[in-house]
mmCIF file of the N, C-alpha and C atoms, coordinates in Angstrom:
data_MODEL
# 
_entry.id   MODEL 
# 
loop_
_atom_site.group_PDB 
_atom_site.id 
_atom_site.type_symbol 
_atom_site.label_atom_id 
_atom_site.label_alt_id 
_atom_site.label_comp_id 
_atom_site.label_asym_id 
_atom_site.label_entity_id 
_atom_site.label_seq_id 
_atom_site.pdbx_PDB_ins_code 
_atom_site.Cartn_x 
_atom_site.Cartn_y 
_atom_site.Cartn_z 
_atom_site.occupancy 
_atom_site.B_iso_or_equiv 
_atom_site.pdbx_formal_charge 
_atom_site.auth_seq_id 
_atom_site.auth_comp_id 
_atom_site.auth_asym_id 
_atom_site.auth_atom_id 
_atom_site.pdbx_PDB_model_num 
ATOM 1   N N  . UNK A 1 1  ? 61.922 144.917 48.692 1.00 0.00 ? 1  UNK A N  1 
ATOM 2   C CA . UNK A 1 1  ? 60.998 143.818 48.532 1.00 0.00 ? 1  UNK A CA 1 
ATOM 3   C C  . UNK A 1 1  ? 60.835 143.044 49.838 1.00 0.00 ? 1  UNK A C  1 
ATOM 4   N N  . UNK A 1 2  ? 61.945 142.768 50.537 1.00 0.00 ? 2  UNK A N  1 
ATOM 5   C CA . UNK A 1 2  ? 61.854 142.035 51.800 1.00 0.00 ? 2  UNK A CA 1 
ATOM 6   C C  . UNK A 1 2  ? 60.984 142.786 52.792 1.00 0.00 ? 2  UNK A C  1 
ATOM 7   N N  . UNK A 1 3  ? 61.124 144.082 52.818 1.00 0.00 ? 3  UNK A N  1 
ATOM 8   C CA . UNK A 1 3  ? 60.337 144.894 53.747 1.00 0.00 ? 3  UNK A CA 1 
ATOM 9   C C  . UNK A 1 3  ? 58.837 144.715 53.485 1.00 0.00 ? 3  UNK A C  1 
ATOM 10  N N  . UNK A 1 4  ? 58.431 144.734 52.213 1.00 0.00 ? 4  UNK A N  1 
ATOM 11  C CA . UNK A 1 4  ? 57.024 144.570 51.865 1.00 0.00 ? 4  UNK A CA 1 
ATOM 12  C C  . UNK A 1 4  ? 56.490 143.201 52.221 1.00 0.00 ? 4  UNK A C  1 
ATOM 13  N N  . UNK A 1 5  ? 57.281 142.184 51.974 1.00 0.00 ? 5  UNK A N  1 
ATOM 14  C CA . UNK A 1 5  ? 56.868 140.815 52.309 1.00 0.00 ? 5  UNK A CA 1 
ATOM 15  C C  . UNK A 1 5  ? 56.675 140.691 53.813 1.00 0.00 ? 5  UNK A C  1 
ATOM 16  N N  . UNK A 1 6  ? 57.639 141.182 54.567 1.00 0.00 ? 6  UNK A N  1 
ATOM 17  C CA . UNK A 1 6  ? 57.562 141.054 56.019 1.00 0.00 ? 6  UNK A CA 1 
ATOM 18  C C  . UNK A 1 6  ? 56.488 141.945 56.621 1.00 0.00 ? 6  UNK A C  1 
ATOM 19  N N  . UNK A 1 7  ? 56.136 143.019 55.941 1.00 0.00 ? 7  UNK A N  1 
ATOM 20  C CA . UNK A 1 7  ? 55.025 143.853 56.415 1.00 0.00 ? 7  UNK A CA 1 
ATOM 21  C C  . UNK A 1 7  ? 53.709 143.088 56.290 1.00 0.00 ? 7  UNK A C  1 
ATOM 22  N N  . UNK A 1 8  ? 53.556 142.347 55.194 1.00 0.00 ? 8  UNK A N  1 
ATOM 23  C CA . UNK A 1 8  ? 52.351 141.557 54.983 1.00 0.00 ? 8  UNK A CA 1 
ATOM 24  C C  . UNK A 1 8  ? 52.313 140.323 55.887 1.00 0.00 ? 8  UNK A C  1 
ATOM 25  N N  . UNK A 1 9  ? 53.487 139.718 56.110 1.00 0.00 ? 9  UNK A N  1 
ATOM 26  C CA . UNK A 1 9  ? 53.570 138.504 56.923 1.00 0.00 ? 9  UNK A CA 1 
ATOM 27  C C  . UNK A 1 9  ? 54.861 138.535 57.734 1.00 0.00 ? 9  UNK A C  1 
ATOM 28  N N  . UNK A 1 10 ? 54.813 139.052 58.951 1.00 0.00 ? 10 UNK A N  1 
ATOM 29  C CA . UNK A 1 10 ? 56.015 139.178 59.777 1.00 0.00 ? 10 UNK A CA 1 
ATOM 30  C C  . UNK A 1 10 ? 56.718 137.845 60.064 1.00 0.00 ? 10 UNK A C  1 
ATOM 31  N N  . UNK A 1 11 ? 56.020 136.742 59.901 1.00 0.00 ? 11 UNK A N  1 
ATOM 32  C CA . UNK A 1 11 ? 56.616 135.430 60.157 1.00 0.00 ? 11 UNK A CA 1 
ATOM 33  C C  . UNK A 1 11 ? 57.230 134.798 58.907 1.00 0.00 ? 11 UNK A C  1 
ATOM 34  N N  . UNK A 1 12 ? 57.176 135.499 57.781 1.00 0.00 ? 12 UNK A N  1 
ATOM 35  C CA . UNK A 1 12 ? 57.709 134.955 56.534 1.00 0.00 ? 12 UNK A CA 1 
ATOM 36  C C  . UNK A 1 12 ? 59.231 134.838 56.609 1.00 0.00 ? 12 UNK A C  1 
ATOM 37  N N  . UNK A 1 13 ? 59.755 133.872 55.882 1.00 0.00 ? 13 UNK A N  1 
ATOM 38  C CA . UNK A 1 13 ? 61.203 133.739 55.709 1.00 0.00 ? 13 UNK A CA 1 
ATOM 39  C C  . UNK A 1 13 ? 61.547 134.295 54.335 1.00 0.00 ? 13 UNK A C  1 
ATOM 40  N N  . UNK A 1 14 ? 62.533 135.178 54.292 1.00 0.00 ? 14 UNK A N  1 
ATOM 41  C CA . UNK A 1 14 ? 62.920 135.817 53.041 1.00 0.00 ? 14 UNK A CA 1 
ATOM 42  C C  . UNK A 1 14 ? 64.345 135.404 52.700 1.00 0.00 ? 14 UNK A C  1 
ATOM 43  N N  . UNK A 1 15 ? 64.508 134.799 51.541 1.00 0.00 ? 15 UNK A N  1 
ATOM 44  C CA . UNK A 1 15 ? 65.815 134.429 51.015 1.00 0.00 ? 15 UNK A CA 1 
ATOM 45  C C  . UNK A 1 15 ? 66.116 135.374 49.864 1.00 0.00 ? 15 UNK A C  1 
ATOM 46  N N  . UNK A 1 16 ? 67.149 136.179 50.018 1.00 0.00 ? 16 UNK A N  1 
ATOM 47  C CA . UNK A 1 16 ? 67.525 137.138 48.985 1.00 0.00 ? 16 UNK A CA 1 
ATOM 48  C C  . UNK A 1 16 ? 68.508 136.470 48.041 1.00 0.00 ? 16 UNK A C  1 
ATOM 49  N N  . UNK A 1 17 ? 68.220 136.574 46.742 1.00 0.00 ? 17 UNK A N  1 
ATOM 50  C CA . UNK A 1 17 ? 69.105 136.051 45.698 1.00 0.00 ? 17 UNK A CA 1 
ATOM 51  C C  . UNK A 1 17 ? 69.540 137.238 44.869 1.00 0.00 ? 17 UNK A C  1 
ATOM 52  N N  . UNK A 1 18 ? 70.852 137.440 44.761 1.00 0.00 ? 18 UNK A N  1 
ATOM 53  C CA . UNK A 1 18 ? 71.366 138.607 44.060 1.00 0.00 ? 18 UNK A CA 1 
ATOM 54  C C  . UNK A 1 18 ? 72.545 138.235 43.171 1.00 0.00 ? 18 UNK A C  1 
ATOM 55  N N  . UNK A 1 19 ? 72.721 139.004 42.118 1.00 0.00 ? 19 UNK A N  1 
ATOM 56  C CA . UNK A 1 19 ? 73.887 138.834 41.258 1.00 0.00 ? 19 UNK A CA 1 
ATOM 57  C C  . UNK A 1 19 ? 75.060 139.643 41.800 1.00 0.00 ? 19 UNK A C  1 
ATOM 58  N N  . UNK A 1 20 ? 74.805 140.473 42.790 1.00 0.00 ? 20 UNK A N  1 
ATOM 59  C CA . UNK A 1 20 ? 75.842 141.326 43.346 1.00 0.00 ? 20 UNK A CA 1 
ATOM 60  C C  . UNK A 1 20 ? 76.454 140.680 44.582 1.00 0.00 ? 20 UNK A C  1 
ATOM 61  N N  . UNK A 1 21 ? 77.769 140.562 44.581 1.00 0.00 ? 21 UNK A N  1 
ATOM 62  C CA . UNK A 1 21 ? 78.472 140.010 45.733 1.00 0.00 ? 21 UNK A CA 1 
ATOM 63  C C  . UNK A 1 21 ? 79.107 141.174 46.493 1.00 0.00 ? 21 UNK A C  1 
ATOM 64  N N  . UNK A 1 22 ? 78.262 141.971 47.118 1.00 0.00 ? 22 UNK A N  1 
ATOM 65  C CA . UNK A 1 22 ? 78.731 143.147 47.839 1.00 0.00 ? 22 UNK A CA 1 
ATOM 66  C C  . UNK A 1 22 ? 78.284 143.060 49.283 1.00 0.00 ? 22 UNK A C  1 
ATOM 67  N N  . UNK A 1 23 ? 79.201 143.346 50.181 1.00 0.00 ? 23 UNK A N  1 
ATOM 68  C CA . UNK A 1 23 ? 78.895 143.266 51.608 1.00 0.00 ? 23 UNK A CA 1 
ATOM 69  C C  . UNK A 1 23 ? 77.754 144.211 51.991 1.00 0.00 ? 23 UNK A C  1 
ATOM 70  N N  . UNK A 1 24 ? 77.700 145.396 51.380 1.00 0.00 ? 24 UNK A N  1 
ATOM 71  C CA . UNK A 1 24 ? 76.653 146.350 51.755 1.00 0.00 ? 24 UNK A CA 1 
ATOM 72  C C  . UNK A 1 24 ? 75.270 145.839 51.368 1.00 0.00 ? 24 UNK A C  1 
ATOM 73  N N  . UNK A 1 25 ? 75.165 145.177 50.219 1.00 0.00 ? 25 UNK A N  1 
ATOM 74  C CA . UNK A 1 25 ? 73.884 144.601 49.798 1.00 0.00 ? 25 UNK A CA 1 
ATOM 75  C C  . UNK A 1 25 ? 73.444 143.553 50.817 1.00 0.00 ? 25 UNK A C  1 
ATOM 76  N N  . UNK A 1 26 ? 74.375 142.714 51.234 1.00 0.00 ? 26 UNK A N  1 
ATOM 77  C CA . UNK A 1 26 ? 74.081 141.694 52.239 1.00 0.00 ? 26 UNK A CA 1 
ATOM 78  C C  . UNK A 1 26 ? 73.636 142.332 53.547 1.00 0.00 ? 26 UNK A C  1 
ATOM 79  N N  . UNK A 1 27 ? 74.371 143.321 54.014 1.00 0.00 ? 27 UNK A N  1 
ATOM 80  C CA . UNK A 1 27 ? 74.021 143.986 55.270 1.00 0.00 ? 27 UNK A CA 1 
ATOM 81  C C  . UNK A 1 27 ? 72.640 144.633 55.186 1.00 0.00 ? 27 UNK A C  1 
ATOM 82  N N  . UNK A 1 28 ? 72.358 145.283 54.073 1.00 0.00 ? 28 UNK A N  1 
ATOM 83  C CA . UNK A 1 28 ? 71.051 145.930 53.906 1.00 0.00 ? 28 UNK A CA 1 
ATOM 84  C C  . UNK A 1 28 ? 69.915 144.909 53.903 1.00 0.00 ? 28 UNK A C  1 
ATOM 85  N N  . UNK A 1 29 ? 70.124 143.787 53.222 1.00 0.00 ? 29 UNK A N  1 
ATOM 86  C CA . UNK A 1 29 ? 69.094 142.751 53.157 1.00 0.00 ? 29 UNK A CA 1 
ATOM 87  C C  . UNK A 1 29 ? 68.809 142.183 54.543 1.00 0.00 ? 29 UNK A C  1 
ATOM 88  N N  . UNK A 1 30 ? 69.843 141.914 55.302 1.00 0.00 ? 30 UNK A N  1 
ATOM 89  C CA . UNK A 1 30 ? 69.666 141.376 56.649 1.00 0.00 ? 30 UNK A CA 1 
ATOM 90  C C  . UNK A 1 30 ? 69.002 142.425 57.548 1.00 0.00 ? 30 UNK A C  1 
ATOM 91  N N  . UNK A 1 31 ? 69.407 143.682 57.405 1.00 0.00 ? 31 UNK A N  1 
ATOM 92  C CA . UNK A 1 31 ? 68.813 144.759 58.200 1.00 0.00 ? 31 UNK A CA 1 
ATOM 93  C C  . UNK A 1 31 ? 67.315 144.889 57.922 1.00 0.00 ? 31 UNK A C  1 
ATOM 94  N N  . UNK A 1 32 ? 66.908 144.640 56.683 1.00 0.00 ? 32 UNK A N  1 
ATOM 95  C CA . UNK A 1 32 ? 65.504 144.731 56.311 1.00 0.00 ? 32 UNK A CA 1 
ATOM 96  C C  . UNK A 1 32 ? 64.707 143.499 56.731 1.00 0.00 ? 32 UNK A C  1 
ATOM 97  N N  . UNK A 1 33 ? 65.402 142.474 57.234 1.00 0.00 ? 33 UNK A N  1 
ATOM 98  C CA . UNK A 1 33 ? 64.693 141.314 57.755 1.00 0.00 ? 33 UNK A CA 1 
ATOM 99  C C  . UNK A 1 33 ? 64.857 140.038 56.963 1.00 0.00 ? 33 UNK A C  1 
ATOM 100 N N  . UNK A 1 34 ? 65.729 140.046 55.959 1.00 0.00 ? 34 UNK A N  1 
ATOM 101 C CA . UNK A 1 34 ? 65.958 138.818 55.197 1.00 0.00 ? 34 UNK A CA 1 
ATOM 102 C C  . UNK A 1 34 ? 66.555 137.751 56.112 1.00 0.00 ? 34 UNK A C  1 
ATOM 103 N N  . UNK A 1 35 ? 66.157 136.524 55.884 1.00 0.00 ? 35 UNK A N  1 
ATOM 104 C CA . UNK A 1 35 ? 66.646 135.417 56.700 1.00 0.00 ? 35 UNK A CA 1 
ATOM 105 C C  . UNK A 1 35 ? 67.991 134.899 56.216 1.00 0.00 ? 35 UNK A C  1 
ATOM 106 N N  . UNK A 1 36 ? 68.223 134.992 54.910 1.00 0.00 ? 36 UNK A N  1 
ATOM 107 C CA . UNK A 1 36 ? 69.477 134.502 54.341 1.00 0.00 ? 36 UNK A CA 1 
ATOM 108 C C  . UNK A 1 36 ? 69.691 135.170 52.998 1.00 0.00 ? 36 UNK A C  1 
ATOM 109 N N  . UNK A 1 37 ? 70.870 134.958 52.416 1.00 0.00 ? 37 UNK A N  1 
ATOM 110 C CA . UNK A 1 37 ? 71.287 135.660 51.215 1.00 0.00 ? 37 UNK A CA 1 
ATOM 111 C C  . UNK A 1 37 ? 72.204 134.731 50.424 1.00 0.00 ? 37 UNK A C  1 
ATOM 112 N N  . UNK A 1 38 ? 71.937 134.551 49.138 1.00 0.00 ? 38 UNK A N  1 
ATOM 113 C CA . UNK A 1 38 ? 72.856 133.807 48.281 1.00 0.00 ? 38 UNK A CA 1 
ATOM 114 C C  . UNK A 1 38 ? 73.134 134.632 47.030 1.00 0.00 ? 38 UNK A C  1 
ATOM 115 N N  . UNK A 1 39 ? 74.315 134.402 46.457 1.00 0.00 ? 39 UNK A N  1 
ATOM 116 C CA . UNK A 1 39 ? 74.771 135.170 45.301 1.00 0.00 ? 39 UNK A CA 1 
ATOM 117 C C  . UNK A 1 39 ? 74.766 134.283 44.069 1.00 0.00 ? 39 UNK A C  1 
ATOM 118 N N  . UNK A 1 40 ? 74.218 134.831 42.972 1.00 0.00 ? 40 UNK A N  1 
ATOM 119 C CA . UNK A 1 40 ? 74.232 134.124 41.694 1.00 0.00 ? 40 UNK A CA 1 
ATOM 120 C C  . UNK A 1 40 ? 75.611 134.260 41.067 1.00 0.00 ? 40 UNK A C  1 
ATOM 121 N N  . UNK A 1 41 ? 76.053 133.326 40.284 1.00 0.00 ? 41 UNK A N  1 
ATOM 122 C CA . UNK A 1 41 ? 75.410 132.038 40.058 1.00 0.00 ? 41 UNK A CA 1 
ATOM 123 C C  . UNK A 1 41 ? 75.629 131.123 41.263 1.00 0.00 ? 41 UNK A C  1 
ATOM 124 N N  . UNK A 1 42 ? 74.637 130.321 41.552 1.00 0.00 ? 42 UNK A N  1 
ATOM 125 C CA . UNK A 1 42 ? 74.743 129.381 42.660 1.00 0.00 ? 42 UNK A CA 1 
ATOM 126 C C  . UNK A 1 42 ? 74.381 127.998 42.146 1.00 0.00 ? 42 UNK A C  1 
ATOM 127 N N  . UNK A 1 43 ? 74.875 127.000 42.844 1.00 0.00 ? 43 UNK A N  1 
ATOM 128 C CA . UNK A 1 43 ? 74.544 125.633 42.431 1.00 0.00 ? 43 UNK A CA 1 
ATOM 129 C C  . UNK A 1 43 ? 73.379 125.110 43.269 1.00 0.00 ? 43 UNK A C  1 
ATOM 130 N N  . UNK A 1 44 ? 72.898 123.975 42.880 1.00 0.00 ? 44 UNK A N  1 
ATOM 131 C CA . UNK A 1 44 ? 71.744 123.368 43.541 1.00 0.00 ? 44 UNK A CA 1 
ATOM 132 C C  . UNK A 1 44 ? 71.999 123.139 45.033 1.00 0.00 ? 44 UNK A C  1 
ATOM 133 N N  . UNK A 1 45 ? 73.204 122.721 45.380 1.00 0.00 ? 45 UNK A N  1 
ATOM 134 C CA . UNK A 1 45 ? 73.524 122.458 46.784 1.00 0.00 ? 45 UNK A CA 1 
ATOM 135 C C  . UNK A 1 45 ? 73.481 123.735 47.626 1.00 0.00 ? 45 UNK A C  1 
ATOM 136 N N  . UNK A 1 46 ? 73.916 124.836 47.064 1.00 0.00 ? 46 UNK A N  1 
ATOM 137 C CA . UNK A 1 46 ? 73.876 126.114 47.775 1.00 0.00 ? 46 UNK A CA 1 
ATOM 138 C C  . UNK A 1 46 ? 72.434 126.523 48.055 1.00 0.00 ? 46 UNK A C  1 
ATOM 139 N N  . UNK A 1 47 ? 71.580 126.412 47.048 1.00 0.00 ? 47 UNK A N  1 
ATOM 140 C CA . UNK A 1 47 ? 70.173 126.767 47.217 1.00 0.00 ? 47 UNK A CA 1 
ATOM 141 C C  . UNK A 1 47 ? 69.489 125.823 48.197 1.00 0.00 ? 47 UNK A C  1 
ATOM 142 N N  . UNK A 1 48 ? 69.734 124.544 48.052 1.00 0.00 ? 48 UNK A N  1 
ATOM 143 C CA . UNK A 1 48 ? 69.139 123.555 48.952 1.00 0.00 ? 48 UNK A CA 1 
ATOM 144 C C  . UNK A 1 48 ? 69.579 123.796 50.391 1.00 0.00 ? 48 UNK A C  1 
ATOM 145 N N  . UNK A 1 49 ? 70.852 124.108 50.585 1.00 0.00 ? 49 UNK A N  1 
ATOM 146 C CA . UNK A 1 49 ? 71.362 124.384 51.927 1.00 0.00 ? 49 UNK A CA 1 
ATOM 147 C C  . UNK A 1 49 ? 70.701 125.610 52.546 1.00 0.00 ? 49 UNK A C  1 
ATOM 148 N N  . UNK A 1 50 ? 70.540 126.659 51.753 1.00 0.00 ? 50 UNK A N  1 
ATOM 149 C CA . UNK A 1 50 ? 69.899 127.880 52.255 1.00 0.00 ? 50 UNK A CA 1 
ATOM 150 C C  . UNK A 1 50 ? 68.441 127.615 52.619 1.00 0.00 ? 50 UNK A C  1 
ATOM 151 N N  . UNK A 1 51 ? 67.747 126.875 51.775 1.00 0.00 ? 51 UNK A N  1 
ATOM 152 C CA . UNK A 1 51 ? 66.344 126.554 52.060 1.00 0.00 ? 51 UNK A CA 1 
ATOM 153 C C  . UNK A 1 51 ? 66.213 125.650 53.279 1.00 0.00 ? 51 UNK A C  1 
ATOM 154 N N  . UNK A 1 52 ? 67.124 124.687 53.415 1.00 0.00 ? 52 UNK A N  1 
ATOM 155 C CA . UNK A 1 52 ? 67.110 123.814 54.595 1.00 0.00 ? 52 UNK A CA 1 
ATOM 156 C C  . UNK A 1 52 ? 67.295 124.629 55.875 1.00 0.00 ? 52 UNK A C  1 
ATOM 157 N N  . UNK A 1 53 ? 68.211 125.620 55.846 1.00 0.00 ? 53 UNK A N  1 
ATOM 158 C CA . UNK A 1 53 ? 68.422 126.476 57.018 1.00 0.00 ? 53 UNK A CA 1 
ATOM 159 C C  . UNK A 1 53 ? 67.160 127.248 57.373 1.00 0.00 ? 53 UNK A C  1 
ATOM 160 N N  . UNK A 1 54 ? 66.450 127.724 56.350 1.00 0.00 ? 54 UNK A N  1 
ATOM 161 C CA . UNK A 1 54 ? 65.221 128.468 56.610 1.00 0.00 ? 54 UNK A CA 1 
ATOM 162 C C  . UNK A 1 54 ? 64.161 127.574 57.248 1.00 0.00 ? 54 UNK A C  1 
ATOM 163 N N  . UNK A 1 55 ? 64.033 126.366 56.733 1.00 0.00 ? 55 UNK A N  1 
ATOM 164 C CA . UNK A 1 55 ? 63.034 125.433 57.271 1.00 0.00 ? 55 UNK A CA 1 
ATOM 165 C C  . UNK A 1 55 ? 63.405 125.053 58.710 1.00 0.00 ? 55 UNK A C  1 
ATOM 166 N N  . UNK A 1 56 ? 64.675 124.791 58.969 1.00 0.00 ? 56 UNK A N  1 
ATOM 167 C CA . UNK A 1 56 ? 65.109 124.399 60.308 1.00 0.00 ? 56 UNK A CA 1 
ATOM 168 C C  . UNK A 1 56 ? 64.911 125.521 61.319 1.00 0.00 ? 56 UNK A C  1 
ATOM 169 N N  . UNK A 1 57 ? 64.989 126.762 60.861 1.00 0.00 ? 57 UNK A N  1 
ATOM 170 C CA . UNK A 1 57 ? 64.870 127.886 61.784 1.00 0.00 ? 57 UNK A CA 1 
ATOM 171 C C  . UNK A 1 57 ? 63.437 128.156 62.203 1.00 0.00 ? 57 UNK A C  1 
ATOM 172 N N  . UNK A 1 58 ? 62.475 127.539 61.526 1.00 0.00 ? 58 UNK A N  1 
ATOM 173 C CA . UNK A 1 58 ? 61.061 127.751 61.850 1.00 0.00 ? 58 UNK A CA 1 
ATOM 174 C C  . UNK A 1 58 ? 60.578 126.815 62.915 1.00 0.00 ? 58 UNK A C  1 
# 
């Protein structure tokens, strides 16, 4: 999915949300161009922090 989004808009920020806490999933997401990655379940502060990082990086 990240690959398709970034193909349409190379400047997009992609935040991957997954129920899997596996290092390989994280590595693959980053390799495909994801900007950040959070694992479910997450709290509001975790999501807000990830979104703040994405906004600050732009």
